N, C-alpha and C positions, 0 to 999 in steps of 0.2 A: 547048849539047849536051855540054860537056866534063863538067859536073856529073853528068849522067845516066850517062855512061861509068864514072865513078868510083864512083858509087852501085851500079851493076849488078856492077862488078868486086868490090867489098866484099861484096855480097850473095851472089854466087856463091861466094866463098871461104869466107864464114861458113856458107853451106848445106852445102858439101862437108865442112867440119870438123864441123859438127854432126851430119851423116849419119854419119861415120865414128865419132864418139864414141858415138852411139846404137847403132850396129851392134855395138860391143864391150862396152858396159855390161853386158848381161845375162850374157855369158860371164865377164867380170871378177868380176861379183857371184857367180856360181856357183863360180868358182874360190876366192874369198875364203871362202865358206860351207864349201866342201870342206876348205880349209886349217884353219879353226876346228874342224871335226869331227874331223880327224885330229890335232889339237894335243893336248898334255897337258890332263888335266881341270882346269878352274877353275870354281868356283861363287861368285858374289858373295853374301856373307852379309847378308841383310836383317834377319833376326830369329832368336832362339834360344829355345826353349821347353823346360821341364822335362817329361819323361814318367816313368811308373812305372819303377822299377828302376835309377835313377841314370843314365839315358841323357839324351842331349841331342837334340832334334829341331831341325835346322838348316834354316831356310827361305831359299831364294834362287834365283837364276837361273843356269843353266849358260851361261857365256860362251864355253867352248871344251871340246871333247873329250866323254867320256862317263864315267859311273860306274856300277858294278853292285853289287849286294849281295855282300858278301864282299871287295870291294876295300879296300885300306888307303888312307886319306886323311890329309892333314896338317891338324890343327885349330889355328888361331891362338888363342893365349890372351892374356889382358891383361897377362901377366908378360913379355911380349916373347918367349915361347917358343912352339914348335909341338910338338904331340904327335901321334904316329901312332895312328890308331884304326881299327877295322874298321867298315865300313858294315853295319848289321844290318837296315835296311829303307829303302825309297825309296817315297814316295807322291807322287801328283799328283792333286789334287781327290779325295781320299779313295780313289783307285784304287791299289792296290799294284803296283808295277813292279819287274821284275828289273834293268833297265837304263834310264837316262835319258840323253838327248843334248843337244847344244848347242841353246839357245834355249828349253828347258823351264824352267818354274818348278816347283820340287819341294821336298819336305821330305826331308832325308837324316838318318836316325837313326844316331848313333854312341854306343857305350857308354863307361862309365868316364870321363866328363868332366862336370864341374859346369857346367851351362848359363850361369851368371852369369859364368864365367871366359872364355867363348868371345867373341872380339872380333866385333862386327858392323862392317859397312863394310869388310871385309876379305875374303880369299879362301880358301876350302877348296880344297885342290890335292892332287896326288898327288906322289910322289917323295920322301917322307920316308925317311931311311936307318935311323933308330933310333926306338924308342919311348921317350919320357921319362916 
C-alpha cells in the first residue's frame, strides 16, 4: 500500500503543476506576442532582388514591431556598414500594404541601394541616426 500512496501523491502534485502551467500558457503567449508587436521593427532578410529605378526589394519575415511606407530603415551592407533608407513600398503576396506587422512575410522596397550589397541573413531595423 505504501507504493500506491507515493504514486498518487506524485500524480496529484504533477497534475496540479501541469494545470497551473496550462492555465498561464495562453496568457504568457499573448503577452510575448504583444511585446514583440510593440518592440522596435526587425525584419529577417531572406532575399534581395533588383527592381527598376535602382531600388532594392528586400524579402523577409517581420520578427518584431511594424513598418510603414515612408519609414526610415537601417539597411545592412556587405561592407559592415548600415545605411538609412526610406521605405517606398511594402507588398505581401502581390498586395500593396501601407503597414506590415510582426509575423508577416513581406517585400520591403527601399531606394538608392545596390541589391547585391545588401546582406542576407541579417536584419532590416529602425533606429539609424544618419544616412551614409
